[in-house]
PDB file as gemmi writes it, atoms N, CA and C in Angstrom:
CRYST1    1.000    1.000    1.000  90.00  90.00  90.00 P 1                      
ATOM      1  N   UNK A   1      17.889 -26.007  73.762  1.00  0.00           N  
ATOM      2  CA  UNK A   1      16.427 -24.660  74.136  1.00  0.00           C  
ATOM      3  C   UNK A   1      16.443 -25.120  75.807  1.00  0.00           C  
ATOM      4  N   UNK A   2      16.776 -23.672  76.012  1.00  0.00           N  
ATOM      5  CA  UNK A   2      16.449 -23.743  77.727  1.00  0.00           C  
ATOM      6  C   UNK A   2      14.937 -24.400  77.907  1.00  0.00           C  
ATOM      7  N   UNK A   3      14.921 -25.393  79.171  1.00  0.00           N  
ATOM      8  CA  UNK A   3      14.033 -26.023  79.614  1.00  0.00           C  
ATOM      9  C   UNK A   3      12.745 -25.261  80.134  1.00  0.00           C  
ATOM     10  N   UNK A   4      13.189 -23.558  80.976  1.00  0.00           N  
ATOM     11  CA  UNK A   4      12.305 -23.179  81.291  1.00  0.00           C  
ATOM     12  C   UNK A   4      11.408 -22.336  80.239  1.00  0.00           C  
ATOM     13  N   UNK A   5      12.024 -21.901  78.939  1.00  0.00           N  
ATOM     14  CA  UNK A   5      11.705 -21.010  78.118  1.00  0.00           C  
ATOM     15  C   UNK A   5      10.551 -22.083  77.362  1.00  0.00           C  
ATOM     16  N   UNK A   6      11.283 -23.628  77.249  1.00  0.00           N  
ATOM     17  CA  UNK A   6       9.805 -24.344  77.297  1.00  0.00           C  
ATOM     18  C   UNK A   6       8.355 -24.562  77.889  1.00  0.00           C  
ATOM     19  N   UNK A   7       8.814 -24.518  79.392  1.00  0.00           N  
ATOM     20  CA  UNK A   7       8.108 -24.654  80.011  1.00  0.00           C  
ATOM     21  C   UNK A   7       6.625 -23.301  79.962  1.00  0.00           C  
ATOM     22  N   UNK A   8       7.616 -22.125  80.050  1.00  0.00           N  
ATOM     23  CA  UNK A   8       6.915 -21.044  79.944  1.00  0.00           C  
ATOM     24  C   UNK A   8       5.908 -20.699  78.770  1.00  0.00           C  
ATOM     25  N   UNK A   9       6.721 -20.752  77.663  1.00  0.00           N  
ATOM     26  CA  UNK A   9       5.859 -21.202  76.208  1.00  0.00           C  
ATOM     27  C   UNK A   9       4.696 -22.489  76.049  1.00  0.00           C  
ATOM     28  N   UNK A  10       4.846 -23.470  76.572  1.00  0.00           N  
ATOM     29  CA  UNK A  10       3.746 -24.829  76.854  1.00  0.00           C  
ATOM     30  C   UNK A  10       3.112 -24.006  77.834  1.00  0.00           C  
ATOM     31  N   UNK A  11       3.281 -22.806  78.689  1.00  0.00           N  
ATOM     32  CA  UNK A  11       2.011 -22.705  79.667  1.00  0.00           C  
ATOM     33  C   UNK A  11       1.059 -21.288  79.222  1.00  0.00           C  
ATOM     34  N   UNK A  12       1.784 -20.578  78.316  1.00  0.00           N  
ATOM     35  CA  UNK A  12       1.376 -19.307  77.585  1.00  0.00           C  
ATOM     36  C   UNK A  12       0.322 -19.804  76.427  1.00  0.00           C  
ATOM     37  N   UNK A  13       0.869 -21.543  75.937  1.00  0.00           N  
ATOM     38  CA  UNK A  13      -0.068 -21.636  74.688  1.00  0.00           C  
ATOM     39  C   UNK A  13      -1.329 -22.836  75.530  1.00  0.00           C  
ATOM     40  N   UNK A  14      -1.028 -23.021  76.581  1.00  0.00           N  
ATOM     41  CA  UNK A  14      -2.167 -23.287  77.649  1.00  0.00           C  
ATOM     42  C   UNK A  14      -3.284 -22.314  78.006  1.00  0.00           C  
ATOM     43  N   UNK A  15      -2.655 -20.734  78.309  1.00  0.00           N  
ATOM     44  CA  UNK A  15      -3.193 -19.769  78.801  1.00  0.00           C  
ATOM     45  C   UNK A  15      -4.134 -19.619  77.025  1.00  0.00           C  
ATOM     46  N   UNK A  16      -3.046 -19.274  76.388  1.00  0.00           N  
ATOM     47  CA  UNK A  16      -4.187 -18.296  75.038  1.00  0.00           C  
ATOM     48  C   UNK A  16      -5.255 -19.342  74.430  1.00  0.00           C  
ATOM     49  N   UNK A  17      -4.994 -20.964  74.763  1.00  0.00           N  
ATOM     50  CA  UNK A  17      -5.920 -21.908  74.332  1.00  0.00           C  
ATOM     51  C   UNK A  17      -7.232 -21.767  75.057  1.00  0.00           C  
ATOM     52  N   UNK A  18      -6.989 -21.394  76.854  1.00  0.00           N  
ATOM     53  CA  UNK A  18      -8.039 -21.071  77.593  1.00  0.00           C  
ATOM     54  C   UNK A  18      -8.947 -19.946  76.722  1.00  0.00           C  
ATOM     55  N   UNK A  19      -8.239 -18.860  76.528  1.00  0.00           N  
ATOM     56  CA  UNK A  19      -8.667 -17.403  76.229  1.00  0.00           C  
ATOM     57  C   UNK A  19      -9.151 -17.724  75.151  1.00  0.00           C  
ATOM     58  N   UNK A  20      -8.753 -18.218  74.120  1.00  0.00           N  
ATOM     59  CA  UNK A  20     -10.034 -18.448  72.990  1.00  0.00           C  
ATOM     60  C   UNK A  20     -10.999 -19.233  73.294  1.00  0.00           C  
ATOM     61  N   UNK A  21     -11.038 -20.432  74.065  1.00  0.00           N  
ATOM     62  CA  UNK A  21     -12.048 -20.966  74.727  1.00  0.00           C  
ATOM     63  C   UNK A  21     -12.993 -20.397  74.854  1.00  0.00           C  
ATOM     64  N   UNK A  22     -12.807 -19.268  75.626  1.00  0.00           N  
ATOM     65  CA  UNK A  22     -13.722 -18.515  76.620  1.00  0.00           C  
ATOM     66  C   UNK A  22     -14.265 -17.119  75.617  1.00  0.00           C  
ATOM     67  N   UNK A  23     -13.575 -17.160  74.604  1.00  0.00           N  
ATOM     68  CA  UNK A  23     -13.546 -16.074  73.481  1.00  0.00           C  
ATOM     69  C   UNK A  23     -14.957 -16.721  72.446  1.00  0.00           C  
ATOM     70  N   UNK A  24     -14.796 -18.250  72.495  1.00  0.00           N  
ATOM     71  CA  UNK A  24     -15.605 -18.866  71.458  1.00  0.00           C  
ATOM     72  C   UNK A  24     -17.273 -18.863  72.165  1.00  0.00           C  
ATOM     73  N   UNK A  25     -17.413 -19.284  73.631  1.00  0.00           N  
ATOM     74  CA  UNK A  25     -18.191 -19.007  74.145  1.00  0.00           C  
ATOM     75  C   UNK A  25     -19.054 -18.042  74.316  1.00  0.00           C  
ATOM     76  N   UNK A  26     -18.250 -16.856  74.436  1.00  0.00           N  
ATOM     77  CA  UNK A  26     -18.685 -15.339  74.191  1.00  0.00           C  
ATOM     78  C   UNK A  26     -19.333 -15.247  73.006  1.00  0.00           C  
ATOM     79  N   UNK A  27     -19.242 -15.853  71.612  1.00  0.00           N  
ATOM     80  CA  UNK A  27     -19.146 -15.202  70.559  1.00  0.00           C  
ATOM     81  C   UNK A  27     -20.617 -16.077  70.723  1.00  0.00           C  
ATOM     82  N   UNK A  28     -20.645 -17.611  71.181  1.00  0.00           N  
ATOM     83  CA  UNK A  28     -21.886 -18.277  70.948  1.00  0.00           C  
ATOM     84  C   UNK A  28     -23.058 -17.695  71.644  1.00  0.00           C  
ATOM     85  N   UNK A  29     -23.011 -17.180  72.881  1.00  0.00           N  
ATOM     86  CA  UNK A  29     -23.892 -16.441  73.869  1.00  0.00           C  
ATOM     87  C   UNK A  29     -24.072 -15.324  73.081  1.00  0.00           C  
ATOM     88  N   UNK A  30     -23.382 -14.361  72.308  1.00  0.00           N  
ATOM     89  CA  UNK A  30     -23.655 -13.309  71.940  1.00  0.00           C  
ATOM     90  C   UNK A  30     -24.190 -13.115  70.584  1.00  0.00           C  
ATOM     91  N   UNK A  31     -24.228 -14.945  69.532  1.00  0.00           N  
ATOM     92  CA  UNK A  31     -24.727 -15.202  69.067  1.00  0.00           C  
ATOM     93  C   UNK A  31     -25.896 -15.622  69.092  1.00  0.00           C  
ATOM     94  N   UNK A  32     -26.397 -15.984  70.100  1.00  0.00           N  
ATOM     95  CA  UNK A  32     -28.091 -16.716  70.732  1.00  0.00           C  
ATOM     96  C   UNK A  32     -28.844 -15.318  71.181  1.00  0.00           C  
ATOM     97  N   UNK A  33     -28.166 -14.295  71.993  1.00  0.00           N  
ATOM     98  CA  UNK A  33     -28.522 -12.889  72.167  1.00  0.00           C  
ATOM     99  C   UNK A  33     -29.166 -12.621  70.623  1.00  0.00           C  
ATOM    100  N   UNK A  34     -28.144 -12.275  69.703  1.00  0.00           N  
ATOM    101  CA  UNK A  34     -28.444 -11.470  68.542  1.00  0.00           C  
ATOM    102  C   UNK A  34     -30.117 -11.766  68.073  1.00  0.00           C  
ATOM    103  N   UNK A  35     -29.880 -13.545  67.929  1.00  0.00           N  
ATOM    104  CA  UNK A  35     -31.212 -14.293  67.592  1.00  0.00           C  
ATOM    105  C   UNK A  35     -32.096 -13.673  68.375  1.00  0.00           C  
ATOM    106  N   UNK A  36     -32.219 -13.817  69.791  1.00  0.00           N  
ATOM    107  CA  UNK A  36     -33.115 -13.360  70.537  1.00  0.00           C  
ATOM    108  C   UNK A  36     -33.909 -12.118  70.106  1.00  0.00           C  
ATOM    109  N   UNK A  37     -32.652 -11.204  70.217  1.00  0.00           N  
ATOM    110  CA  UNK A  37     -32.987  -9.512  69.712  1.00  0.00           C  
ATOM    111  C   UNK A  37     -33.649  -9.367  68.806  1.00  0.00           C  
ATOM    112  N   UNK A  38     -33.397  -9.757  67.444  1.00  0.00           N  
ATOM    113  CA  UNK A  38     -33.987 -10.261  66.287  1.00  0.00           C  
ATOM    114  C   UNK A  38     -35.187 -10.620  66.297  1.00  0.00           C  
ATOM    115  N   UNK A  39     -35.900 -12.032  66.952  1.00  0.00           N  
ATOM    116  CA  UNK A  39     -37.213 -12.157  67.038  1.00  0.00           C  
ATOM    117  C   UNK A  39     -38.084 -10.820  67.761  1.00  0.00           C  
ATOM    118  N   UNK A  40     -37.296 -10.243  68.748  1.00  0.00           N  
ATOM    119  CA  UNK A  40     -38.011  -9.642  69.542  1.00  0.00           C  
ATOM    120  C   UNK A  40     -38.444  -7.900  68.754  1.00  0.00           C  
ATOM    121  N   UNK A  41     -37.464  -8.230  68.005  1.00  0.00           N  
ATOM    122  CA  UNK A  41     -37.568  -6.909  66.687  1.00  0.00           C  
ATOM    123  C   UNK A  41     -38.564  -7.227  65.957  1.00  0.00           C  
ATOM    124  N   UNK A  42     -38.717  -8.069  65.251  1.00  0.00           N  
ATOM    125  CA  UNK A  42     -39.817  -8.802  64.490  1.00  0.00           C  
ATOM    126  C   UNK A  42     -40.869  -8.828  64.794  1.00  0.00           C  
ATOM    127  N   UNK A  43     -41.257  -9.253  66.211  1.00  0.00           N  
ATOM    128  CA  UNK A  43     -42.595  -8.935  66.885  1.00  0.00           C  
ATOM    129  C   UNK A  43     -43.144  -7.454  67.315  1.00  0.00           C  
ATOM    130  N   UNK A  44     -41.788  -6.618  67.715  1.00  0.00           N  
ATOM    131  CA  UNK A  44     -42.274  -5.529  67.418  1.00  0.00           C  
ATOM    132  C   UNK A  44     -42.526  -4.784  66.334  1.00  0.00           C  
ATOM    133  N   UNK A  45     -42.170  -4.806  65.708  1.00  0.00           N  
ATOM    134  CA  UNK A  45     -42.259  -4.709  64.048  1.00  0.00           C  
ATOM    135  C   UNK A  45     -43.915  -4.899  63.595  1.00  0.00           C  
ATOM    136  N   UNK A  46     -44.570  -5.930  64.110  1.00  0.00           N  
ATOM    137  CA  UNK A  46     -45.461  -6.361  63.642  1.00  0.00           C  
ATOM    138  C   UNK A  46     -46.802  -5.543  64.506  1.00  0.00           C  
ATOM    139  N   UNK A  47     -46.006  -4.895  65.756  1.00  0.00           N  
ATOM    140  CA  UNK A  47     -47.156  -4.235  66.793  1.00  0.00           C  
ATOM    141  C   UNK A  47     -47.118  -2.765  65.638  1.00  0.00           C  
ATOM    142  N   UNK A  48     -46.252  -1.774  65.381  1.00  0.00           N  
ATOM    143  CA  UNK A  48     -46.551  -0.810  64.839  1.00  0.00           C  
ATOM    144  C   UNK A  48     -46.929   0.327  65.703  1.00  0.00           C  
ATOM    145  N   UNK A  49     -46.855   0.176  66.682  1.00  0.00           N  
ATOM    146  CA  UNK A  49     -47.228   1.630  67.253  1.00  0.00           C  
ATOM    147  C   UNK A  49     -45.717   2.402  67.773  1.00  0.00           C  
ATOM    148  N   UNK A  50     -45.765   3.147  68.185  1.00  0.00           N  
ATOM    149  CA  UNK A  50     -44.970   4.466  68.782  1.00  0.00           C  
ATOM    150  C   UNK A  50     -44.258   3.819  69.601  1.00  0.00           C  
ATOM    151  N   UNK A  51     -44.761   3.536  70.853  1.00  0.00           N  
ATOM    152  CA  UNK A  51     -44.487   2.422  71.890  1.00  0.00           C  
ATOM    153  C   UNK A  51     -42.955   1.371  70.991  1.00  0.00           C  
ATOM    154  N   UNK A  52     -43.500   0.856  70.438  1.00  0.00           N  
ATOM    155  CA  UNK A  52     -42.954  -0.697  69.309  1.00  0.00           C  
ATOM    156  C   UNK A  52     -41.708   0.272  68.902  1.00  0.00           C  
ATOM    157  N   UNK A  53     -41.854   1.508  68.005  1.00  0.00           N  
ATOM    158  CA  UNK A  53     -40.709   2.152  67.474  1.00  0.00           C  
ATOM    159  C   UNK A  53     -39.442   2.650  68.490  1.00  0.00           C  
ATOM    160  N   UNK A  54     -40.254   2.665  69.568  1.00  0.00           N  
ATOM    161  CA  UNK A  54     -39.091   3.497  70.846  1.00  0.00           C  
ATOM    162  C   UNK A  54     -38.517   2.198  71.041  1.00  0.00           C  
ATOM    163  N   UNK A  55     -38.989   0.826  70.844  1.00  0.00           N  
ATOM    164  CA  UNK A  55     -38.699  -0.093  71.440  1.00  0.00           C  
ATOM    165  C   UNK A  55     -37.512  -1.087  70.972  1.00  0.00           C  
ATOM    166  N   UNK A  56     -38.000  -0.651  69.301  1.00  0.00           N  
ATOM    167  CA  UNK A  56     -37.037  -0.932  68.035  1.00  0.00           C  
ATOM    168  C   UNK A  56     -35.311  -0.445  68.143  1.00  0.00           C  
ATOM    169  N   UNK A  57     -35.913   0.877  68.089  1.00  0.00           N  
ATOM    170  CA  UNK A  57     -34.722   1.776  68.325  1.00  0.00           C  
ATOM    171  C   UNK A  57     -33.927   1.240  69.648  1.00  0.00           C  
ATOM    172  N   UNK A  58     -34.606   0.982  70.559  1.00  0.00           N  
ATOM    173  CA  UNK A  58     -33.396   0.800  71.573  1.00  0.00           C  
ATOM    174  C   UNK A  58     -32.883  -1.052  71.512  1.00  0.00           C  
ATOM    175  N   UNK A  59     -33.552  -1.564  70.520  1.00  0.00           N  
ATOM    176  CA  UNK A  59     -33.331  -2.722  70.472  1.00  0.00           C  
ATOM    177  C   UNK A  59     -32.283  -2.873  69.305  1.00  0.00           C  
ATOM    178  N   UNK A  60     -32.425  -2.420  68.622  1.00  0.00           N  
ATOM    179  CA  UNK A  60     -31.101  -1.839  67.493  1.00  0.00           C  
ATOM    180  C   UNK A  60     -30.271  -1.483  68.014  1.00  0.00           C  
ATOM    181  N   UNK A  61     -29.993  -0.628  69.057  1.00  0.00           N  
ATOM    182  CA  UNK A  61     -28.315   0.180  69.518  1.00  0.00           C  
ATOM    183  C   UNK A  61     -28.005  -1.161  70.100  1.00  0.00           C  
ATOM    184  N   UNK A  62     -28.748  -1.871  70.827  1.00  0.00           N  
ATOM    185  CA  UNK A  62     -28.376  -3.524  71.330  1.00  0.00           C  
ATOM    186  C   UNK A  62     -27.786  -4.290  70.813  1.00  0.00           C  
ATOM    187  N   UNK A  63     -28.775  -4.661  69.633  1.00  0.00           N  
ATOM    188  CA  UNK A  63     -27.986  -5.257  68.411  1.00  0.00           C  
ATOM    189  C   UNK A  63     -26.472  -4.884  68.348  1.00  0.00           C  
ATOM    190  N   UNK A  64     -26.764  -3.690  67.370  1.00  0.00           N  
ATOM    191  CA  UNK A  64     -25.325  -2.822  67.221  1.00  0.00           C  
ATOM    192  C   UNK A  64     -23.913  -2.933  67.933  1.00  0.00           C  
ATOM    193  N   UNK A  65     -24.268  -3.239  69.540  1.00  0.00           N  
ATOM    194  CA  UNK A  65     -23.623  -2.653  70.937  1.00  0.00           C  
ATOM    195  C   UNK A  65     -23.264  -4.679  70.455  1.00  0.00           C  
ATOM    196  N   UNK A  66     -23.610  -5.990  70.533  1.00  0.00           N  
ATOM    197  CA  UNK A  66     -23.891  -6.805  70.737  1.00  0.00           C  
ATOM    198  C   UNK A  66     -22.870  -7.513  69.524  1.00  0.00           C  
ATOM    199  N   UNK A  67     -23.147  -7.309  68.506  1.00  0.00           N  
ATOM    200  CA  UNK A  67     -22.677  -7.128  67.175  1.00  0.00           C  
ATOM    201  C   UNK A  67     -20.989  -6.532  66.948  1.00  0.00           C  
ATOM    202  N   UNK A  68     -20.798  -5.456  67.625  1.00  0.00           N  
ATOM    203  CA  UNK A  68     -19.230  -4.836  67.872  1.00  0.00           C  
ATOM    204  C   UNK A  68     -19.132  -5.684  68.837  1.00  0.00           C  
ATOM    205  N   UNK A  69     -19.258  -6.463  69.772  1.00  0.00           N  
ATOM    206  CA  UNK A  69     -18.492  -7.056  71.261  1.00  0.00           C  
ATOM    207  C   UNK A  69     -18.258  -8.240  70.081  1.00  0.00           C  
ATOM    208  N   UNK A  70     -19.184  -9.225  69.650  1.00  0.00           N  
ATOM    209  CA  UNK A  70     -19.071  -9.970  68.983  1.00  0.00           C  
ATOM    210  C   UNK A  70     -17.375  -9.920  67.415  1.00  0.00           C  
ATOM    211  N   UNK A  71     -17.092  -8.409  66.582  1.00  0.00           N  
ATOM    212  CA  UNK A  71     -16.422  -8.506  66.405  1.00  0.00           C  
ATOM    213  C   UNK A  71     -15.334  -8.468  67.480  1.00  0.00           C  
ATOM    214  N   UNK A  72     -15.386  -7.639  68.299  1.00  0.00           N  
ATOM    215  CA  UNK A  72     -14.083  -7.525  68.924  1.00  0.00           C  
ATOM    216  C   UNK A  72     -13.663  -9.115  69.323  1.00  0.00           C  
ATOM    217  N   UNK A  73     -14.409  -9.628  69.893  1.00  0.00           N  
ATOM    218  CA  UNK A  73     -14.496 -11.216  70.137  1.00  0.00           C  
ATOM    219  C   UNK A  73     -13.346 -11.652  68.979  1.00  0.00           C  
ATOM    220  N   UNK A  74     -14.234 -11.900  67.641  1.00  0.00           N  
ATOM    221  CA  UNK A  74     -13.221 -12.324  67.087  1.00  0.00           C  
ATOM    222  C   UNK A  74     -11.982 -11.972  66.402  1.00  0.00           C  
ATOM    223  N   UNK A  75     -11.480 -11.028  66.636  1.00  0.00           N  
ATOM    224  CA  UNK A  75     -10.449 -10.114  66.567  1.00  0.00           C  
ATOM    225  C   UNK A  75      -9.297 -10.422  67.339  1.00  0.00           C  
ATOM    226  N   UNK A  76     -10.310 -10.390  68.282  1.00  0.00           N  
ATOM    227  CA  UNK A  76      -8.735 -11.407  69.411  1.00  0.00           C  
ATOM    228  C   UNK A  76      -8.647 -12.543  69.839  1.00  0.00           C  
ATOM    229  N   UNK A  77     -10.006 -13.279  69.056  1.00  0.00           N  
ATOM    230  CA  UNK A  77      -9.467 -14.729  69.437  1.00  0.00           C  
ATOM    231  C   UNK A  77      -8.402 -15.133  68.001  1.00  0.00           C  
ATOM    232  N   UNK A  78      -8.295 -13.837  66.959  1.00  0.00           N  
ATOM    233  CA  UNK A  78      -7.962 -14.265  66.040  1.00  0.00           C  
ATOM    234  C   UNK A  78      -5.950 -13.735  66.492  1.00  0.00           C  
ATOM    235  N   UNK A  79      -5.969 -12.876  67.214  1.00  0.00           N  
ATOM    236  CA  UNK A  79      -4.762 -12.303  67.454  1.00  0.00           C  
ATOM    237  C   UNK A  79      -4.210 -13.850  68.492  1.00  0.00           C  
ATOM    238  N   UNK A  80      -5.019 -14.006  69.241  1.00  0.00           N  
ATOM    239  CA  UNK A  80      -4.215 -15.046  70.377  1.00  0.00           C  
ATOM    240  C   UNK A  80      -4.311 -16.384  69.296  1.00  0.00           C  
ATOM    241  N   UNK A  81      -4.702 -16.653  68.239  1.00  0.00           N  
ATOM    242  CA  UNK A  81      -4.492 -17.884  67.702  1.00  0.00           C  
ATOM    243  C   UNK A  81      -2.703 -17.583  66.937  1.00  0.00           C  
ATOM    244  N   UNK A  82      -3.229 -16.212  66.342  1.00  0.00           N  
ATOM    245  CA  UNK A  82      -1.792 -16.061  66.008  1.00  0.00           C  
ATOM    246  C   UNK A  82      -0.136 -16.110  67.107  1.00  0.00           C  
ATOM    247  N   UNK A  83      -0.869 -15.702  68.037  1.00  0.00           N  
ATOM    248  CA  UNK A  83       0.564 -15.796  69.050  1.00  0.00           C  
ATOM    249  C   UNK A  83       0.315 -17.155  69.781  1.00  0.00           C  
ATOM    250  N   UNK A  84      -0.626 -17.914  69.557  1.00  0.00           N  
ATOM    251  CA  UNK A  84      -0.411 -19.447  69.942  1.00  0.00           C  
ATOM    252  C   UNK A  84       0.563 -20.315  68.924  1.00  0.00           C  
ATOM    253  N   UNK A  85       0.175 -19.829  67.905  1.00  0.00           N  
ATOM    254  CA  UNK A  85       0.921 -20.100  66.473  1.00  0.00           C  
ATOM    255  C   UNK A  85       2.252 -20.109  66.264  1.00  0.00           C  
ATOM    256  N   UNK A  86       3.009 -18.954  66.807  1.00  0.00           N  
ATOM    257  CA  UNK A  86       4.077 -18.598  67.027  1.00  0.00           C  
ATOM    258  C   UNK A  86       4.904 -18.959  68.089  1.00  0.00           C  
ATOM    259  N   UNK A  87       4.266 -19.366  69.485  1.00  0.00           N  
ATOM    260  CA  UNK A  87       5.026 -19.791  70.334  1.00  0.00           C  
ATOM    261  C   UNK A  87       5.251 -21.403  69.929  1.00  0.00           C  
ATOM    262  N   UNK A  88       4.155 -21.924  69.575  1.00  0.00           N  
ATOM    263  CA  UNK A  88       4.471 -23.171  69.443  1.00  0.00           C  
ATOM    264  C   UNK A  88       5.422 -23.271  67.943  1.00  0.00           C  
ATOM    265  N   UNK A  89       5.722 -22.468  67.255  1.00  0.00           N  
ATOM    266  CA  UNK A  89       6.571 -22.583  66.099  1.00  0.00           C  
ATOM    267  C   UNK A  89       8.011 -22.413  66.598  1.00  0.00           C  
ATOM    268  N   UNK A  90       8.221 -22.020  68.501  1.00  0.00           N  
ATOM    269  CA  UNK A  90       9.300 -21.168  68.414  1.00  0.00           C  
ATOM    270  C   UNK A  90       9.911 -22.618  69.003  1.00  0.00           C  
ATOM    271  N   UNK A  91       9.195 -23.950  69.191  1.00  0.00           N  
ATOM    272  CA  UNK A  91       9.681 -24.936  69.589  1.00  0.00           C  
ATOM    273  C   UNK A  91      10.987 -25.828  69.171  1.00  0.00           C  
TER     274      UNK A  91                                                      
END                                                                             
């Protein structure tokens, strides 16, 4: 095997591993944010005012946006793991 190819594959694997780690951190942050948003939502529900309902709508939109970012991060993480697995299998 070409030594340059091995070095490049190893470098790619390290890069992908770093990206996966960053995606995991983003996922943890998003999960934490979702938890806090859920707590805020519950507190607003308890208020029951028109202002609270307007805030709930805004929180629901924010929760949906964070949930979508988590889904995208998970898809990217799966894709990167597959690429990483293929790169390691090429040795």
